[in-house]
N, C-alpha and C positions, 0 to 999 in steps of 0.2 A: 474378482474378474475371473470368468470361466471360458473354456472352450470345450467343445463337444468332439469326443473320439467314437468312432463307428466300430463296432465289433460284429463280423459276419461270420456265421456258422451255417455251412451248406452240407447236405448229405451227399452220399456217393453218387446218386442218380440224378443229381441237380434239379430235382423237381420240387424239393423242399429247401426253403432258405430261411434262416432266422437271423434278423438284424436287430441289434440293440444298440442304443445310445448311452454312453457313459459319460457323466458330468465330471470333468477333471479340472483341477486347479491349475491355472496358468502360472508358470514360474517366471517371476520378475527378475532380470538380470542386475537392475539397479533401480532404486526409489529415492527420489530427490523431494524435498519439501521446500516450496517457495513462499516466503513471506516478505514483508518490507515495511516501511514507514512505522518503526516503533515508537519513534520520538520520546524517547527515555528522557525524563527530566521536565516534561512539560507541566506548566502551571495552566490551569483551566478555570478561569475567573476566579483566581487566587487559590483554587483547590489543587492539591497535589495529586499526581496520578501514580505515586509510588506503589501503592497497595495494588492498584489494578495491574500495573506492569509486572509486578513479582507474581501475582497470581497468574498472568498470562504465561510468563516464562516457565513456572512450575508445571502448568497445563501443558505446555510445548514439549518439555522434557519427557513428559509421560507419553505422550503422542509419539515421540521420536522412538522411544523403547518399545512401545506396543506394536508400532508399525514397521519396526526394524528398518528405519530411515538410514541410507548411506550417506547423504550429504543434505546440507541446509543452505539455501541461498537467501540472504537477506538483501533486497535490492534496493539499499539506500535509505537515507535517514534514520539511522540508528538513534542519534540523538536529536532533541529539539532544538537545541542552539549549539553554536561553536564552542561554547563554554558551559558545558552541562554541569550540573552540581555533583558534588563528591559522591553522593548516594547512587546517582545514575551510572557513573563510571563503575564503581563497585559492582552494581548489579549486572551491568554488562561483563566484567571480567569473572565474575563468579559463574555466569552462565556458560562462559567459554570452558571454565574448569569443569563444570558438571558435565558438559557435552562432551568433553574429552574421554570421559570415562564409558561412553557409549560407542567408541570407534566409529564415530560419526565425523565426517568433515564439515567444517563450517567456512562458508565464503561470504565475507562482508564487504558490500560495495559502498563507497562514499555517495551521500545525496547532497542536494543542494543546501540542507540544514546543517550538514556535518562540516566540521573544520577538518581540513586535510591534515594539519599538524596534530591535532587531537587524536585522529585515528592511527596517524603513523607512529605516535610516541610509543605505542605498545605493540607494534606490527611485529617486530622481531621476537619478542617474548612469546606473543601468541601463536606464533608459527610453530613453536615447539609443542603446541597443543592441538594440532591438525587444523589450524585456523589460517585462512587466507585473507588478508586485508588488502583491498584495492581501493586507496582512498581518492585517487584521480586517475586521469589518463597519464600513461607513462611515456617517457621517451624512448625506452625499451618496450616496445609493444608485445614482444614475446612473453613478458611476465603477465600479460593479460589473458594468456592461454593456459588454462588449469586442467590437469587430468583428474577427474573423479573417479575412484575405485570402488569396486563392489566389495562384498563381504570376504571374498578370497584374495583380494589385493591386486585383482587384474583390473585394468582401465575399463570402466563401464560407460563413460561419458566424457566428452571435452567440453569445456566451458569457456565461451567468450565472455570474460569477466570485465563488463564495461560498465563503469560508475557513471554519475552525473558527469556530462561532458560541458566543460566551461569553454565558452567560446574563445578565450584567449589561448586555450590549450590546443585548438585545432584550426585556428583562423588568424589572420592578420589582416586588421582594418586598412582600408585604402581611402585616401583622400577623394572626395567628390561622389562617393557612393550614395545612391538614393536608399531610402528604407526599403524598397522592393529588391535593390541588388543586394543588401545586407541580409535580407530574409532568405534569398536564394542562396547566397554563398554559404551561409550557415547550415542550411538544410543539406547542401551538397558536401560541405565538410564533414557533418555527422555521418552521412551516409557512406562517405569515402572511409571513415575511421572504422564503421561496422565491416565494411567490405575487406580491409586490411586485416582486420583481427579474424574474421571468418576464413580467409584464405589460409592464414596461419594454422588455424584449426583443422582445415581439410588436410594439409601437409602433414600436420602431426598425426592424423587419423591414418594417413597412407603410410607413414613410417612405422606406425604400431601394426598394421597389416602385414608389412614387409619382415618386421622382426619377431612376429608370432604374438603380439599384444601380451607381454608378461610383465613381471617385476623381476628385472635383471639382479637386483641386489639379493633377492630371495631365491633366484634360479628357477622361478615360475614360468612356465611356458605353456600356452594354450595350443596345442597341435591342430585343433579344428578352428583356429581363430579366423580363417579366411571366409568361414560362414557366418561369423558374427558381426553384426552391425553395430558400429559404435556411434550413437547419436551426438549430435552438436547441439549445445544449448548456448544461448545468447542471454544476456541481462541489459538492462537499461533503466535509467532514472530520468523520465522526461514526460512530456505531455504528448500522447498521440493525438491525431486528428479525430474528432467525433466522440471523444470520451465523455462521461458524465462526471463533472468536478463537485466538490463540496466547498464549504465557506472556508474551511481551514486550510485550502490548498493555495500556496502562492504562485503567482505567475512566474515562470521559470526562466524565460528569455524575454525580458521585458521590452515591448516594442519591436522586437525583432522577429520573433517566430511564434506564431500562434500554436502551432502543433507539427509534430513530425508525421509524415504519410506513413501508412503501414507498408506500401511497397517499397519504402526505403530501407526495410529490415532485409538482413541476408536470409537465405532459404534455411534456417535453422529448423531442428525438429521441435524444439521449443524456446519461447521467448519469454523470460521472466522479467516483468516490469515492476518499477516503483515509481512513487510520486503522487499518483492519483490514489486517494483513500476509499474509494469505493471499489469494491471487487467486480471486475467485468472483463469481457472479451474485448479485443480490438478489431475492429473492421470485419466483425462476425467470423473471425478466424479462433478456432477452439485452441490453437496452439500459442496464440499471443495474447497474453493475459496480464492484468493487474491483479495481485492478491489483495490489495487493500490493506489498510492499517488494522491492527489487531484489537484496538479499543476505539470508540467514537472520539475523534478529535474535535468536533464541533456537533452541535445538536442535530443539524440537519443529516448527519450521517446515520441517525437512528433509522433512517428509511430502508438502510440495507443491512443485511446479515453480515456480520464480520466473519472471516474465513482465512485460511491457508489453503494452498494448493498442492496436493500430492501427485507428482508425475512419475510413472514407472515405465521402464522399457524392457521388453524381453530380448532375447538374443538375435531375433530376426528384425528388431527395430520397431515391432508393434508397440503402440503407446496408449497408455491409460491416463487420463486426466480427471482427478477426482477431488473437488473442493471439499473441505472439511470445516463446518461450523465452529465458530469460536464461542463459548460461553460469555455472558455478560456479567463482568465482575463488579459493577457498580450501577445500581438502578438509575435510570434517566429516562425523562420523557418530555415530550413538547405538548403544550395545551394552547389551542386556539379558539377564539370566539369573544362574544361580548361577555361583560362582567358576570351576567347571569348564567351564561353558558360555563364560564371557567369555574364559578361556584359550583355547579352541578358535577363537573369533571372531577373537582377536588375530592368529593366524596368517596371516590374510588380508593384514595389512599387511606391507610389505617391512622387513626388516632395515636398519640404517643402513649396512651395509657392502654391501648390494646396490645395484645400479644401477636406480633406479626408472625406468619408462618408462611411456608412455601405456598400452600394452597391458598391462602389469602390473596396472595400477589400473583396468582398464575392467570395468564390470559385465557380467553376463551378456546384458542386453538393455538397449542404450543408450536405448531408449524408456521403460524404467522408471527414473525419477529417484528412486524412493522406497524402494530397497533400503537400509534404513538401517544394516544390519549390515556393509556393504561400503563400501570407499572409492568415491567418485564418480569419474567420467571427468574427467580433468585432464591438463594438459600441462605439469606442473611437478613437482619434487620437494620441495615445500613439505610439512612435517609435517602430519599429520591431526589436527585438534582433535576430541577425543573428549568425550562424555558418556556416563558408564558408570553404569547402574543394576544394582545386585547384590541379588539375592533372597537373603535370609539368614533363617534360623530364629531366631537368637539374636544378640545382640550380639557383634560381632567387634572387639576392641580393636585389632588389627593390620590392619584393612582397608586402611587407606591404604598401609601398608608392602607388603601382598600384592599390590595393584594396581601399585605402584611396581616390584616385582620381576618382574611379569608383562609390564610394558610396556618394561622396560629393554632397550635395543638395537634397538628398533623405532622407526620414522619416525612417531612419534606424540606428542601431548601431551594429557594428560588435564586438562581444563579445569574439569570437573565431575564429582563423584563422589557418587552418591546410593544409599542402601540402602532396599530395599522390604521390609517385614517381611510375612511369611505370617501372622503370629498375629492373631487377630481384635482382640485388645486392644492398644490404641495410645494409651494415656492419657498425662497429664502426667508420670507417673513415668518414662516412657521417655525423656523429653527429654534426661536427663543421658547417655544411652547413644548420642545423636546429636549430631554437630557443628553448629555455627551455620551453616555453609556449606551443610548439607542442608535448612536450614528458612528460610522467608521469615517476615517479622513476622507475616503472616496466619496461618501455620501454628502458630507459638507462641501467638498470640492464641486461636485456634480450640481448641487443646489445653486452654487455660486455661478457655474456657468449657465445654468437655465436662464439667469437674467440677461445674459448677452444674446446677441442675435448673430448667428452664423448661417449666412445665406450664399449660395453659390460655391463653385468648386474650390475656389481659392481659400474661402473661409473655412471650408470643410477640412482642407489640407491643414491649415492653421490650428484648427481644433484638435486634430489628430496629434500634431506635434505637442501642443499644450498638455494633453492628456499623457503622451508618452514621456514628457519632461517631469510632470508631477509623480508619475508612477516611479520613475528612476529615483526621485528625491526621497519618496517613501521607502523604497527599498533600501537606499543608502542609510537612512535613519534606522531602519531595522537592523541592518548589518552592524552599524555602529553600537546599537544597544546590546547586540550579541556578543561583542568582544569583551 
């Protein structure tokens, strides 16, 4: 990021004047990296993501060192389940140790996938390594206001560290409430929680201005602190209204809140969000962002480039927001079409007898990361994980065998095989012609509902309640499985 300085040289008679423009590097007061949704320990169609996650963390440590990052914000879902495998915990702890060597602050926020007790069990120990863990909303809300320091030890930003907000932490249910009442009450409670934390941050900033913004323990004082703007940053782990979701994202407030409106956030200088796996802005606001997950957690996430976001502020409060693309650490691709088309697309993948090179797997345009029918740019010979959608007119009993024959001898692994019917009728009587691997519990439930007749306002209300109840049951089963 650059700014322009003007140099003016004039002669004594003022008749001649020389103006030159000098390109100068802007000095950033503090640099923060925003990431989220690591989902350490995830199993992807029985495949471990351990190698990918380790490669990402190694890449991230290098970025932090090269970019001279002062603080890292992980906006929720460090782990994929409440009981992550031991290797995932070890990976997390080792990252904290390596990060502490860089004099960089780490802030970890709990997400809806994270267990509060799992994150809290190492909280006190990690605090000795410049790491703040906010697993859930706290009774003492002042603990959710964190000072982020720059390279000199002065406060460079104030963080409203807000994790996934569980309804029971901010709301008491009342008898006789309608679904609309519950939705409004939860939205208001989340908004009020943000407002209270933000107000504490503003008060903390005012105190720093009065005290000279320094590190009292080290006797550091900034005599010109009154001219320094200390930005306030907020976090969150929720679904904002109007965002683009992916298949791997779970509904976070089942049947209660579709999404949180952007105008419910406080007027922070930057809002670092997690939960949505595709990187994006919220409500066209550049300073309200989802960083997205660092690796694709479902095949449909191949449509977007994975990234982290680097946010920098100068002493006048000027802001720079720069997404940084993350390399792909495991080749993945989606193929769609009829069997003949799938056969043609598979020829783009190398045979196991061929020597795979970076050039052999390079796409036509390295800037286009979304050519899903071709292998991505990689520097390894790992097999490409495939999701294949086959367009079929009628049921094919040997589809699995046909795909196996087509992929035999190629450096690919088919992790997901789905058929897409071109017929208009797709009722429950066709479920027997599909494998369970192709259907989600919601698919089966919707096919069953399609056999019923819901007409009129009363029936539609009943249908909404039925879907809500089913969603709660599915979520409860997932929760029990995660224990």
